[in-house]
N, C-alpha and C positions, 0 to 999 in steps of 0.2 A: 233762748238757751243755747249754749254751744253744742254743736252736733256730737261732741264726744261724750256729752252727758245727756242721754235721752232716756225717756221712760219706755222701756221695751214693752210691747202688748203681745206680739206674736213671735213665736220662736219655736224652734225644733231643738229637742234634747236627746242626746243618745242615751239608751236604757241604762248603760253602765254608769254614766255620769250622774243620772238621776238616782241611781241606788248609792253611789259613792257619797253623795252629799246629804242623803236621807230623805230624798223625795219630799212630799208636801207634809206640812206639819199637821197633824190630825186635830191639834187642840185649837187651831186658827181656822175660823171660818170668815176671815175679812182680811184682805190684802194678803192671802196666803202665797200669791204669786211673787210679790215683792219679797217676802221672806225667802223664798226658794232662789230668787235670782241673786239675792245677797249672798246666799251660801255658795252658789256657782261661782259668782265673782271672787269670793274668799277662797275658793279652791284653786284659783290661779287659771282657770279656764277662760279664754278669751271668747266673748261673744259680741255680735255686732247688731246694731239696730238698722232696720231697713228704711225707716222713715216713712213707712206706708201703714196706713190703717186698713187692717184686714179682718177684724173680727166685729161682728154685730151681735152685741150682747142682748139676751132676753132681758125684759124688765120684769122683776118680780117684787113681791111686797117686802122682802128683806134684803134686796139687792143693793149694790153700791150706790145707786142714784136715789134710793129711798132713805138712806140713813143720814142723819144730821152731820153737817160739816165739822162740828166738834169731834165727832167719832172718828171721821176720816183723819183729822189732824192728829187726834191723840194715838190712833193706831199706828200711823206712819211714823210718828216721833218715837213710839215704843220700839218699833222695828229697828229704825235707824240707831237708836240708843244702844241696842245689842251690838251692833257692828262697828259703831264709831270708835270705840275705844281701842280697837284692834288696828285702826288705820295708821300708816305712816304720816308724818307731819305734812308732807306735800299733798297728800290726798285730803286730808282734814283742811288744809287751806283751799283746795279746788272745791271741796264741798261748801265751803263758806261762801266763796266767790259765787257759785251757782246759786245758793240760797238768797244771797243779795240781788242777784240779777233777777230771780224769779220774784222777788219782792218788788222790784222795780216794775217788772211786766205786769203784776197785779195791780199796781197803783195806776199805771197807763191804761190797762184794760178797764178798770172801774171808771176812770175819768172820761175815757171815750164813750162808754155806755151811758153815763150821766148826760154827755154833751149830745149823743144821738137821740136820747129819750126827750129832750127839751122841745 
């Protein structure tokens, strides 16, 4: 994935900005960070990815790692759908390019995994 499109995991947010965009959505208990980051981006605030992993998540019975892949996909698609229609054409184009690149990455990853397991 190009560095301009990264999934941010660790970030610091000023309290005023958090209030301005509405903080976390209490009705969401899955990918609530993604929804918040989409609203921050929509507000015009620039933020940058550090490209470092800095969080060790605890694993719980109901956590991200325990939920089915289909739920991950449907939740992400729902959040993206809420913001996609508001994008400019050039940003929609970039989104689709990244989605294609990620699809190619997934095929490559799965192929390599199969080869290694042989």
